[in-house]
C-alpha positions as CSV (number, residue, x, y, z in Angstrom):
1,X,19.9,-15.5,-1.0
2,X,20.2,-18.2,1.7
3,X,23.5,-16.8,3.0
4,X,22.0,-13.3,3.4
5,X,18.9,-14.6,4.9
6,X,20.8,-16.5,7.6
7,X,22.9,-13.4,8.4
8,X,19.7,-11.3,8.5
9,X,18.1,-13.6,11.1
10,X,21.3,-13.4,13.2
11,X,21.1,-9.6,12.9
12,X,17.4,-9.6,14.1
13,X,18.3,-11.7,17.1
14,X,21.6,-10.1,18.2
15,X,21.2,-6.5,17.3
16,X,17.4,-5.9,17.1
17,X,16.7,-8.2,20.0
18,X,13.5,-9.6,18.5
19,X,11.6,-12.3,20.2
20,X,12.1,-15.8,18.8
21,X,8.5,-16.0,17.5
22,X,9.1,-12.8,15.5
23,X,12.3,-14.2,14.0
24,X,10.5,-17.4,13.0
25,X,7.9,-15.2,11.2
26,X,10.6,-13.2,9.3
27,X,12.3,-16.5,8.3
28,X,9.0,-17.9,7.0
29,X,8.3,-14.8,5.0
30,X,11.7,-14.8,3.5
31,X,11.2,-18.5,2.5
32,X,8.2,-17.3,0.4
33,X,10.4,-14.6,-1.1
34,X,13.2,-17.0,-1.9
35,X,10.8,-19.3,-3.6
36,X,9.5,-16.5,-5.8
37,X,13.0,-15.1,-6.5
38,X,14.4,-18.4,-7.9
39,X,17.8,-17.9,-9.5
40,X,17.7,-14.1,-9.6
41,X,19.7,-12.0,-7.2
42,X,18.2,-9.4,-4.9
43,X,20.4,-6.6,-6.4
44,X,18.6,-7.1,-9.8
45,X,15.2,-6.2,-8.4
46,X,13.3,-2.9,-8.7
47,X,10.0,-1.7,-7.5
48,X,8.2,-3.3,-10.5
49,X,9.6,-6.7,-9.5
50,X,8.6,-6.3,-5.9
51,X,5.1,-5.3,-7.0
52,X,5.0,-8.5,-9.1
53,X,6.0,-10.4,-5.9
54,X,3.0,-8.9,-4.1
55,X,0.8,-10.0,-6.9
56,X,2.3,-13.5,-6.6
57,X,1.4,-13.5,-2.9
58,X,-2.2,-12.6,-3.7
59,X,-2.3,-15.5,-6.2
60,X,-1.3,-17.7,-3.2
61,X,-4.6,-16.5,-1.6
62,X,-2.8,-14.9,1.3
63,X,-4.9,-12.6,3.4
64,X,-4.3,-8.8,3.3
65,X,-2.9,-9.0,6.8
66,X,-0.4,-11.7,5.8
67,X,0.7,-9.6,2.8
68,X,1.2,-6.6,5.0
69,X,3.5,-8.6,7.2
70,X,5.5,-9.9,4.2
71,X,6.0,-6.2,3.2
72,X,7.3,-5.4,6.6
73,X,9.7,-8.3,6.4
74,X,10.9,-7.2,3.0
75,X,11.5,-3.6,4.1
76,X,13.6,-4.9,7.1
77,X,15.5,-7.3,4.9
78,X,16.3,-4.7,2.2
79,X,17.3,-2.2,4.9
80,X,19.7,-4.8,6.3
81,X,21.2,-5.4,2.8
82,X,21.8,-1.7,2.5
83,X,23.5,-1.5,5.8
84,X,25.7,-4.4,4.7
85,X,26.4,-2.6,1.3
86,X,25.0,-5.6,-0.6
87,X,22.7,-3.2,-2.4
88,X,22.7,0.5,-3.2
89,X,19.1,1.3,-3.8
90,X,16.2,0.1,-1.6
91,X,13.1,-0.4,-3.7
92,X,11.3,-2.0,-0.8
93,X,10.9,1.4,0.8
94,X,8.4,2.3,-1.9
95,X,6.1,-0.6,-1.1
96,X,2.8,0.3,0.5
97,X,0.7,-2.0,2.6
98,X,-2.7,-3.0,1.4
99,X,-5.6,-1.1,3.2
100,X,-7.4,-3.4,5.6
101,X,-10.5,-3.2,7.5
102,X,-9.5,-3.3,11.2
103,X,-11.1,-6.4,12.5
104,X,-13.0,-6.0,15.8
105,X,-11.6,-8.7,18.2
106,X,-13.8,-11.4,19.4
107,X,-14.4,-11.2,23.2
108,X,-16.2,-13.2,25.8
109,X,-18.9,-11.7,28.0
110,X,-18.3,-11.5,31.7
111,X,-20.6,-14.5,32.4
112,X,-18.8,-16.5,29.7
113,X,-15.5,-15.7,31.3
114,X,-16.7,-16.8,34.7
115,X,-17.8,-20.2,33.2
116,X,-14.6,-20.5,31.1
117,X,-12.2,-19.9,34.0
118,X,-14.0,-22.5,36.1
119,X,-14.1,-25.1,33.3
120,X,-11.2,-27.1,34.7
121,X,-12.7,-29.3,37.4
122,X,-11.6,-31.8,40.0
123,X,-10.9,-35.0,38.1
124,X,-9.2,-33.2,35.2
125,X,-5.4,-33.9,35.1
126,X,-3.6,-30.9,36.5
127,X,-6.8,-28.9,36.9
128,X,-5.3,-26.5,39.3
129,X,-2.5,-25.7,36.9
130,X,-5.0,-25.2,34.0
131,X,-7.1,-22.9,36.1
132,X,-4.0,-20.9,37.0
133,X,-3.1,-20.6,33.3
134,X,-6.6,-19.3,32.4
135,X,-6.9,-17.0,35.4
136,X,-3.4,-15.6,34.7
137,X,-4.1,-14.8,31.0
138,X,-7.4,-13.1,31.9
139,X,-6.1,-11.3,35.0
140,X,-3.0,-9.9,33.2
141,X,-3.9,-9.8,29.5
142,X,-0.6,-11.6,28.8
143,X,0.2,-13.2,25.5
144,X,0.4,-17.0,25.6
145,X,4.2,-16.9,25.1
146,X,4.5,-14.5,28.0
147,X,2.6,-16.9,30.2
148,X,4.8,-19.9,29.1
149,X,8.0,-17.9,29.6
150,X,7.0,-16.3,33.0
151,X,9.5,-17.0,35.7
152,X,8.5,-18.0,39.2
153,X,10.7,-15.3,40.7
154,X,8.7,-12.7,38.8
155,X,5.4,-13.6,40.4
156,X,4.8,-11.6,43.6
157,X,1.5,-12.8,45.0
158,X,1.9,-11.0,48.4
159,X,2.4,-7.7,46.5
160,X,-0.3,-8.5,44.0
161,X,1.6,-8.2,40.7
162,X,3.8,-10.1,38.3
163,X,6.4,-9.1,35.7
164,X,5.8,-10.1,32.1
165,X,8.5,-10.1,29.4
166,X,7.0,-9.0,26.1
167,X,8.2,-8.4,22.6
168,X,11.8,-7.2,22.3
169,X,12.5,-8.5,25.8
170,X,10.7,-5.5,27.3
171,X,9.5,-6.2,30.9
172,X,6.4,-4.7,32.3
173,X,4.5,-4.9,35.7
174,X,0.9,-6.2,35.6
175,X,-1.4,-6.3,38.7
176,X,-3.0,-9.5,39.9
177,X,-6.5,-9.6,41.3
178,X,-7.6,-11.5,44.4
179,X,-9.1,-14.4,42.5
180,X,-6.0,-14.9,40.3
181,X,-3.8,-14.8,43.4
182,X,-5.9,-17.4,45.1
183,X,-5.9,-19.8,42.1
184,X,-2.2,-19.4,41.4
185,X,-1.3,-19.9,45.1
186,X,-3.3,-23.1,45.1
187,X,-1.4,-24.4,42.1
188,X,1.9,-23.5,43.6
189,X,1.2,-25.2,46.8
190,X,-0.6,-28.4,45.6
191,X,0.5,-29.2,42.0
192,X,3.7,-27.5,41.0
193,X,5.9,-29.3,43.6
194,X,5.0,-32.7,42.2
195,X,5.6,-31.5,38.6
196,X,9.0,-30.1,39.6
197,X,10.0,-33.5,40.8
198,X,9.4,-35.0,37.4
199,X,11.8,-32.6,35.6
200,X,15.4,-33.4,34.8
201,X,16.4,-30.2,36.6
202,X,15.7,-29.8,40.3
203,X,14.8,-26.1,40.0
204,X,12.9,-25.4,36.8
205,X,12.5,-21.6,36.8
206,X,9.2,-21.2,35.1
207,X,5.9,-20.5,36.9
208,X,3.9,-22.9,34.7
209,X,5.3,-26.4,34.2
210,X,4.4,-29.2,31.9
211,X,3.7,-32.8,32.9
212,X,7.4,-33.6,32.7
213,X,8.4,-30.6,34.8
214,X,9.6,-28.5,31.9
215,X,8.5,-25.2,30.3
216,X,5.0,-25.6,28.9
217,X,4.8,-25.2,25.2
218,X,2.5,-22.6,23.6
219,X,0.8,-25.3,21.6
220,X,-0.2,-27.1,24.8
221,X,-1.9,-23.9,26.1
222,X,-3.8,-23.6,22.8
223,X,-4.9,-27.2,23.2
224,X,-6.2,-26.8,26.7
225,X,-7.9,-23.5,25.9
226,X,-9.7,-25.2,23.0
227,X,-10.6,-28.2,25.2
228,X,-12.2,-26.1,28.0
229,X,-13.9,-23.8,25.6
230,X,-15.5,-26.8,23.9
231,X,-16.6,-28.0,27.3
232,X,-18.7,-24.8,27.9
233,X,-19.9,-24.6,24.3
234,X,-17.9,-21.6,23.0
235,X,-15.1,-23.5,21.1
236,X,-15.3,-22.1,17.6
237,X,-13.8,-18.6,18.0
238,X,-11.9,-19.0,21.3
239,X,-8.1,-18.9,21.4
240,X,-5.6,-17.9,24.1
241,X,-5.7,-14.4,22.6
242,X,-9.4,-14.2,23.3
243,X,-8.6,-13.9,27.0
244,X,-6.2,-11.0,26.2
245,X,-8.9,-9.3,24.1
246,X,-11.5,-9.8,26.8
247,X,-9.1,-8.4,29.5
248,X,-8.7,-5.2,27.6
249,X,-12.3,-4.9,26.5
250,X,-13.7,-5.4,30.0
251,X,-11.2,-2.9,31.5
252,X,-12.2,-0.3,29.0
253,X,-15.9,-0.9,29.4
254,X,-15.4,-0.5,33.2
255,X,-13.9,3.0,32.7
256,X,-10.1,2.2,32.7
257,X,-7.9,4.8,30.9
258,X,-6.7,3.6,27.5
259,X,-3.1,4.6,28.2
260,X,-3.0,2.3,31.3
261,X,-4.5,-0.5,29.2
262,X,-1.8,0.1,26.6
263,X,0.9,-0.2,29.4
264,X,-0.6,-3.4,30.8
265,X,-0.9,-5.0,27.4
266,X,2.7,-4.0,26.5
267,X,1.7,-2.2,23.2
268,X,4.4,0.0,21.8
269,X,1.8,2.3,20.1
270,X,-1.5,3.6,21.5
271,X,-3.0,3.0,18.0
272,X,-2.8,-0.8,18.6
273,X,-4.8,-0.4,21.8
274,X,-7.4,1.8,20.2
275,X,-9.0,-1.2,18.5
276,X,-10.7,-1.8,21.9
277,X,-12.6,1.4,21.8
278,X,-15.3,-0.4,19.8
279,X,-16.7,-1.2,23.2
280,X,-17.3,2.5,23.9
281,X,-19.1,2.7,20.5
282,X,-21.4,-0.2,21.5
283,X,-22.2,1.5,24.8
284,X,-23.1,4.8,23.1
285,X,-25.4,2.9,20.7
286,X,-27.2,1.2,23.6
287,X,-27.6,4.5,25.5
288,X,-28.9,6.2,22.4
289,X,-31.5,3.4,21.8
290,X,-32.6,3.4,25.4
291,X,-33.0,7.1,26.0
292,X,-33.4,8.9,22.6
293,X,-37.1,9.6,21.8
294,X,-36.6,8.1,18.4
295,X,-34.0,5.6,19.3
């Protein structure tokens, strides 16, 4: 199992061109599968066995969304084994994902966003950099990994846009608003040069740098988001993805076309973006309550 797993991960990286985070997720799922499999071989398994595996995952108290992801990993793994002629039949094709309620994403109000983006203050270490990070995530809807990986050469402040590299190394153009441009420019002029001098390399390519002048870790962004959210009293549900959700929700509420939001978010399918239409439903309810005689 371990040999095939390693070859599968190489296949995902070299032929499917998946992002490193996705490959880590596949590897983690296959670790679960390997633990359950024990001394058996994959070629011995049928649909009944795989169904028992899903039952085992439920016993581990995994959420339905996590089990769905494990199923996707199994399907990909078994398909790879078929391509490599390691198995003839593919029982994983018969697996169905558990039905899930689509969770409405948590978003911040516009007033909360204003307070959150201004939470880094003079006196905070690297407060200009931290403001640039928060403004960039809300202005573009970028994932935290896309912000950490963003290259300086892909940020065009004079043209009011940046290039983000998303899942599958797909690059997309995202506009930058006046406020984001102002904050990013201030960071570039007043803090980034001193951070660059601390690095081992004289020309670190990333827009956002760590204290040591290197690429900033995703975990560090999570930590600073939590810290500033706590400062303004909204810590419990806020994560870097909250800014991405708020970006999309506020655009849609303002009348932006769903297809354009899909493009800016880098979603492969419009179905993924449609989760944000809950905003329109909320507006309809408020209008109904306000104007209907029996609202």
